[in-house]
N, C-alpha and C positions, 0 to 999 in steps of 0.2 A: 486575547483568548487563543489558545492553541487548538487548532482543528484536529479532531480525533482521526487517526489513521484507520483506514479500512483494512480488512484482512489481506486484500490484494496488495495494498500499499506495503504492508509489512513483508509480504513475500517478495515483492520487487526489491525492497530495500536490502533484503538478504541475498539478492542475486538470483532469486528463483522466479519462474513464470508466475504471473498473478492469477491466471485462470486456465481452464482446459484448452481454450483456443490458443493462448500464448504458448502453452506447453506443447501442443501438437505442432505449432509452427517451429519450435526449437528442434523437435524430433525430426521434422522434415528437413531442416537446415543441416542437421548432422548425419542424416541417413545416407549411406553410400549408394551408388548405383547397384541394383540387384538384377542381374541378367537371367535369361532363361538357360541355365546351365545344366539342368536335368534333362534326361531323354527317356521317352517311353519305350517300351519293348517294341521290337519290329512287328510283332503280331498285332500290336495296337496302333501301328502307323509310324513308329519311330520319330514322333514329333518332339520338338524341344518345348520345355515348359519350366515355369518358375514355381518350385515347390514351396509349401508352407514353411518347411524347416529353414529354407534359405532366407525367408523374410523374417521369421521370428528370431533367427540367430542374431540379427542386427537390432530389431525393435525391442526385444526384451530388456536389454541393458539401457537403452535410451528411455523407455517408458519408466523404468525404475529411477533413473537419474532425474527425470523431469516430473515425476509424480502422476503418471497417466495409468489408468486401469480400465481395461475393457471387460464388461460383464455381459454375457449373452443372455438373451431371453427369447424363447421360442413362442411366437404369437399364434402360429397355426401349423398344423401338420396333416398329412394324408399318407396312407400306405396303400400302394397298388400292387396286386399280385400279377406277375407277368411270367411268360415262358421264354427262356433263352436256351437255344440248342436242346429243346425238349426237356428242360429241367426247370423246376420252380425257382423263381427269383422274386425279389420285391424292389419296387421303387419307393423310397421314402422321400416325400416332398415337404419341405419346411419353409416357413417364412420366419426369419430370425432378425431380431433387432439387438443392437448393442448399446447399453448405457456406457458412455465413455466419461469417466470421472477424471477431474484434474486435481491439482495440488490444493485447491480451496476446500476440499472435503466433500461430504455427501450431497450438498446442494450445487456443487460446481460440476455440472455435467451437460453433455449434449447427447442426442440419440442418433445413431447411425442405422439406417435401414427403414423399412424391412428389406432384407436381402433374400432372394429366392435361391434355394439350394436343393439339389436332387442327389440322393445317395442310392446307388444300385448295388445290391448285394444278394448272395444266395445263402446268407447265414443271418446273424443278428447285428451286423455292423452298419446297416443302412443309415440309422440315426447319427452314428458317430461320423460317418462320411459327410453327412449334411453339415454338421457343425464345423468340421474341418474346412469344407469348401466355403461356407459362409464367412468364417473368420478370415480366411485368405483374401476373399474379395472385399471384405470390410476394410482390411488393412490396405489393399491395393487402391481402393477408391478414396479412402480417407487421407492417405499419405501421398497420393499422386505417384504411385509406383507404376511405370509403364515403359513401353518402347513401341517402335513403329508397328511391330507385328500384332500389337493389341488393338490397332485401329480397324474397326469394322468397315470404315469407308475406303480402305485401301483398294478393294476390288468389289465386283458385283458378281455373285454366282450366276452361271447360266441356268436358264430354266430347263427342266428335264423335258425331253422331247416326247416322253411316253404320256399316255392319257393320264389325267389327274386321278381318275378312279380306276384301279386295275382289278379286274375280277379274279377270283380264285383260279389257279391254273387248271385244276380239274374241271371246274365249271366252264372255263373257256374251251378246253379241248372237247368236252362233251357237246358244247354248243356248235363248234366247228364241224364235228363228225355228224351231228344231227342235221345241220344244214346241208352237208354233202350227201347224206343218205336221202334227204328229201329230193335231191336232184337225181337219185338212183345211180350215182357214180361217185367214186372216191378217186378222182384224178388230181393231178397237180393243180390244174386250172380251177377245178371246183373248190379245192381246199384253199387256194389263194383268194378266190372270190369270197368264200365264207369267212375266212380270217379277216379280210379287209372290212367286210360288212360289220363284224363284231368289234372293229377298232383295234385289231391286232395285226398290222402288216408285218411281214417277215422282216426281221432285223438283219443288220449286217453280219451278225454272228451266226445266224441260222437262216440260210436262204430257203427259197420255196421248195427245192427238192428235198432238203433235209426235213423241212416241216411236213412235207407230204409223207415221207417215210415214217416219221414219228406218229403222225396222226392216223396213218393207215394201220399201224400196229395197234394204236389206241382204239381204233374202230372195232377191231376183232375182240378186244378185251371188254369194250363198253357196250356192245350190241345188246346183251341181256338187260342192261339198265336203261336203254333208250326207249 
């Protein structure tokens, strides 16, 4: 009795991957190194990055060759109104999953995600930016595209020396002036003491004399409100 071949066996006999995992493995084997060859504008920090076009330029042909299809599915989203430079913007926050199909057809699939993506925009492109970001990182994570600069364990950021909760600057100045007025004097020493009490010691960029001058001027402007 001849054992009936499975669809995977038929595919393998034809030299094709038998399922989505085998197909992705072949894509990974044939995928060239993709460096961070793009560079952000100097106004944005001038950092090097790996753009989505640099990745899909290689993966598109390999996916077609090995029968791999990525299909996005937004599982949740949120739109937040924000202000950037006194102008209205939005943050679109999405959770995106990808059904990744292989050569075996509609039932031959795995799910990648959910992947968190955030798209900031001042028009109607926030959702598009989310999907672009999500697809980029779905490809990076699924196909092991990386270099040393992607490793978050390379370094440990220093903790900010400023207080965890920073009051509004006007509220802070008003509080300092109020404290100095309570002592019936707006001297450098009184302002230093009041500032330190409120958790705002003079920084290296603004010494006590500069702070005294600024707050003495603020005192004259704020007296009616105190």
